C-alpha positions as CSV (number, residue, x, y, z in Angstrom):
1,M,40.8,116.7,42.6
2,R,41.0,119.2,45.4
3,K,40.9,122.1,42.9
4,M,37.8,120.6,41.3
5,V,36.0,120.3,44.7
6,L,36.8,124.0,45.4
7,L,35.5,125.0,42.1
8,A,32.2,123.1,42.7
9,I,31.8,124.7,46.1
10,A,32.4,128.1,44.5
11,I,29.8,127.5,41.9
12,L,27.2,126.6,44.6
13,L,28.0,129.6,46.7
14,I,27.9,132.0,43.8
15,S,24.5,130.6,42.9
16,N,23.2,131.7,46.3
17,C,25.2,134.9,46.6
18,R,23.3,138.2,46.4
19,V,26.3,140.4,46.3
20,Y,27.5,141.8,43.0
21,S,30.1,144.5,42.2
22,S,31.0,146.4,39.1
23,E,34.6,146.9,38.0
24,G,36.5,149.2,40.3
25,Q,34.1,148.8,43.2
26,K,34.7,146.8,46.4
27,V,32.4,143.9,47.2
28,E,30.2,144.3,50.3
29,F,29.4,141.2,52.3
30,N,25.9,140.9,53.5
31,N,26.3,137.6,55.3
32,W,28.8,134.8,56.0
33,N,27.9,133.0,52.8
34,D,29.1,136.1,50.8
35,S,32.4,136.2,52.7
36,L,33.0,132.5,52.1
37,A,32.3,132.9,48.4
38,Y,35.0,135.6,48.3
39,V,37.5,133.6,50.3
40,I,37.0,130.6,48.0
41,G,37.5,132.8,45.0
42,Q,40.8,134.0,46.5
43,Q,41.9,130.4,47.1
44,L,41.0,129.4,43.5
45,G,43.0,132.4,42.3
46,K,45.9,131.4,44.4
47,S,45.8,127.8,43.0
48,M,45.7,129.2,39.4
49,V,48.8,131.4,40.1
50,K,50.6,128.6,41.8
51,D,50.0,126.2,38.9
52,S,50.7,128.9,36.3
53,L,47.2,128.5,34.8
54,N,46.5,131.6,32.7
55,L,42.7,131.2,32.4
56,D,40.2,133.6,30.9
57,L,38.0,134.7,33.8
58,D,35.1,135.6,31.5
59,I,35.1,132.1,30.1
60,M,35.2,130.7,33.6
61,K,32.2,132.9,34.5
62,Q,30.4,131.7,31.4
63,G,30.9,128.1,32.3
64,M,29.6,128.7,35.8
65,S,26.7,130.6,34.5
66,D,25.7,127.9,32.1
67,L,25.7,125.4,35.0
68,I,23.8,127.6,37.4
69,N,21.2,128.5,34.8
70,N,20.9,124.9,33.6
71,D,22.0,126.0,30.1
72,T,23.3,123.5,27.7
73,S,27.1,123.1,28.1
74,I,29.2,124.0,25.1
75,L,31.4,120.9,25.8
76,T,30.2,117.3,26.2
77,P,30.9,115.4,29.5
78,E,33.4,113.3,27.6
79,E,35.2,116.4,26.3
80,M,35.3,117.9,29.8
81,Q,36.6,114.6,31.2
82,G,39.4,114.7,28.7
83,I,40.3,118.3,29.6
84,F,40.5,117.4,33.3
85,E,42.7,114.4,32.5
86,K,45.0,116.6,30.6
87,L,45.1,119.1,33.4
88,N,45.9,116.4,35.9
89,A,48.7,115.1,33.7
90,I,50.2,118.7,33.3
91,L,50.0,119.2,37.1
92,K,51.5,115.8,37.8
93,E,54.4,116.4,35.4
94,K,55.1,119.8,37.0
95,A,55.1,118.3,40.5
96,E,57.5,115.6,39.4
97,K,59.9,118.2,37.9
98,Q,59.7,120.3,41.0
99,Q,60.4,117.3,43.2
100,A,63.3,116.3,41.0
101,E,64.8,119.8,41.3
102,E,64.3,119.8,45.1
103,Q,66.0,116.4,45.3
104,K,68.9,117.7,43.1
105,L,69.3,120.7,45.4
106,K,69.3,118.6,48.5
107,M,71.9,116.3,47.0
108,A,74.1,119.2,46.1
109,E,73.8,120.6,49.6
110,K,74.6,117.2,51.1
111,I,77.8,116.9,48.9
112,M,78.9,120.4,49.9
113,Q,78.3,119.5,53.6
114,S,80.1,116.2,53.2
115,E,83.2,117.9,51.7
116,K,83.2,120.5,54.4
117,N,82.9,117.9,57.2
118,L,85.7,115.9,55.6
119,Q,88.0,118.9,55.6
120,I,87.1,119.7,59.2
121,A,87.8,116.1,60.2
122,N,91.2,115.9,58.5
123,E,92.3,119.3,60.0
124,F,91.3,118.2,63.5
125,L,92.9,114.8,63.3
126,E,96.2,116.3,61.9
127,K,96.3,118.7,64.9
128,N,95.0,116.2,67.4
129,K,97.6,113.5,66.7
130,T,100.3,115.8,68.3
131,A,98.2,116.4,71.4
132,E,99.4,114.8,74.7
133,A,98.5,111.1,75.3
134,I,96.9,110.7,71.8
135,I,97.8,107.5,70.0
136,T,97.2,107.1,66.3
137,T,96.8,103.7,64.7
138,E,97.8,102.7,61.2
139,S,94.2,103.0,60.0
140,G,94.0,106.6,61.3
141,L,92.0,105.9,64.4
142,Q,93.0,108.1,67.3
143,Y,92.4,107.2,70.9
144,K,93.3,108.4,74.4
145,I,93.5,106.1,77.5
146,L,91.5,107.5,80.4
147,K,91.7,104.3,82.4
148,Q,93.7,101.1,81.6
149,G,91.8,97.9,82.2
150,D,93.1,94.7,83.7
151,G,90.8,92.1,82.3
152,K,90.4,90.3,78.9
153,S,90.6,92.0,75.5
154,P,87.9,91.1,73.0
155,A,88.5,89.6,69.5
156,D,86.4,90.6,66.6
157,S,84.3,87.5,67.0
158,N,83.3,88.4,70.6
159,T,80.3,90.4,71.9
160,V,81.0,93.0,74.5
161,T,79.1,94.9,77.2
162,V,80.0,98.6,77.3
163,H,78.9,102.0,78.5
164,Y,79.5,104.9,76.1
165,K,78.6,108.3,75.0
166,G,78.9,109.6,71.5
167,M,79.7,113.2,70.7
168,H,80.0,115.6,67.8
169,L,83.3,117.5,67.4
170,N,81.7,120.5,69.2
171,G,81.1,118.3,72.3
172,D,77.3,117.9,71.8
173,K,76.1,114.4,72.7
174,F,74.0,112.5,70.1
175,D,73.8,109.2,72.0
176,S,74.6,107.8,75.4
177,S,74.0,104.4,77.1
178,I,74.8,106.1,80.3
179,D,71.8,108.5,79.9
180,R,69.6,105.5,79.2
181,G,70.8,103.8,82.4
182,K,71.5,100.5,80.6
183,P,74.8,99.1,79.3
184,F,75.0,98.4,75.6
185,E,75.8,94.9,74.3
186,T,77.0,94.3,70.8
187,G,79.1,92.2,68.6
188,L,82.3,93.7,67.4
189,K,81.4,92.9,63.8
190,A,78.1,94.7,64.2
191,V,79.5,98.2,64.8
192,I,81.4,100.8,62.8
193,R,85.0,100.0,62.0
194,G,86.4,102.5,64.5
195,W,84.7,100.7,67.3
196,T,85.7,97.2,66.0
197,E,89.3,98.2,66.0
198,G,89.3,100.4,69.1
199,L,87.6,97.9,71.4
200,Q,90.2,95.3,70.6
201,L,92.8,97.7,72.0
202,M,91.0,97.7,75.4
203,K,90.8,95.4,78.4
204,E,87.9,94.9,80.7
205,G,87.6,97.7,83.1
206,G,89.3,100.2,80.8
207,K,87.9,103.5,79.5
208,F,89.1,105.1,76.2
209,I,88.2,108.1,74.1
210,F,88.0,107.3,70.4
211,Y,88.4,109.9,67.7
212,I,86.9,108.2,64.7
213,P,87.7,109.5,61.2
214,P,84.8,109.5,58.7
215,G,86.2,106.5,56.9
216,L,86.0,104.4,60.1
217,G,82.6,105.8,61.0
218,Y,79.5,106.3,58.9
219,G,81.4,107.8,55.9
220,E,79.7,109.7,53.2
221,K,76.2,108.3,54.0
222,G,76.1,109.6,57.6
223,A,73.4,108.2,59.9
224,G,69.9,109.8,59.6
225,E,69.4,113.2,61.2
226,L,72.0,112.6,64.0
227,I,75.2,112.2,62.1
228,E,76.1,114.2,59.0
229,P,78.0,112.7,56.0
230,N,81.8,112.5,56.6
231,E,81.5,113.7,60.2
232,L,84.2,112.9,62.6
233,L,82.9,111.2,65.8
234,I,84.1,111.1,69.3
235,F,83.2,108.3,71.6
236,E,84.0,107.8,75.3
237,V,83.8,104.0,75.8
238,E,84.1,101.9,79.0
239,L,84.6,98.2,78.4
240,I,82.6,96.5,81.1
241,K,82.8,92.9,80.0
242,V,83.9,90.6,77.2
243,N,81.2,88.0,76.5
244,D,81.4,84.5,74.9
């Protein structure tokens, strides 16, 4: 539809345009209307190239001339409508194919990034498990005790109040209740598996660092723009209170 509107504007402008050029000569613009006519011609040409429309310019000029001079159209309105409908169908099919190709490319890039992240996570965890004060559970969760608490430990049926900050492997923060200035309250069954398991190892008043493997985090799906697929996550968590 946008192309048809541009074409209609071009026809109206050309009907008022007093500038003509022979082959090999540059067009001279006598007024703004002439300049606009040229620009719209450029835009129409760009659309034709983009959509791979190999159209005969002489026939296009003939069609415009017939309309401007009120000559009888070679094609009936019904025939022209059918041609436009076919054009729209062709352009729609092309757009859908292009969208499918772009989606396929994005998926391939996501898979490659996912495999790369998984390798990075596994290599880090293998090395990190030998670091001082690092504890590794049977599930693969790794944690370090920064401060041992002396209160209650939560069960997976509890809700808890915590302060935390989440970090990528390079140390960049992607989330922080501390920065928001408000503790976070959640049920243990409502969070990622690494949190569910790790919080049950803590006592009120304690502060741990969790190194969460992809399988205990957001896995292959990731989480929006913040967390990539199969990304290892690091959380510093302070258990303030066990509720319920």
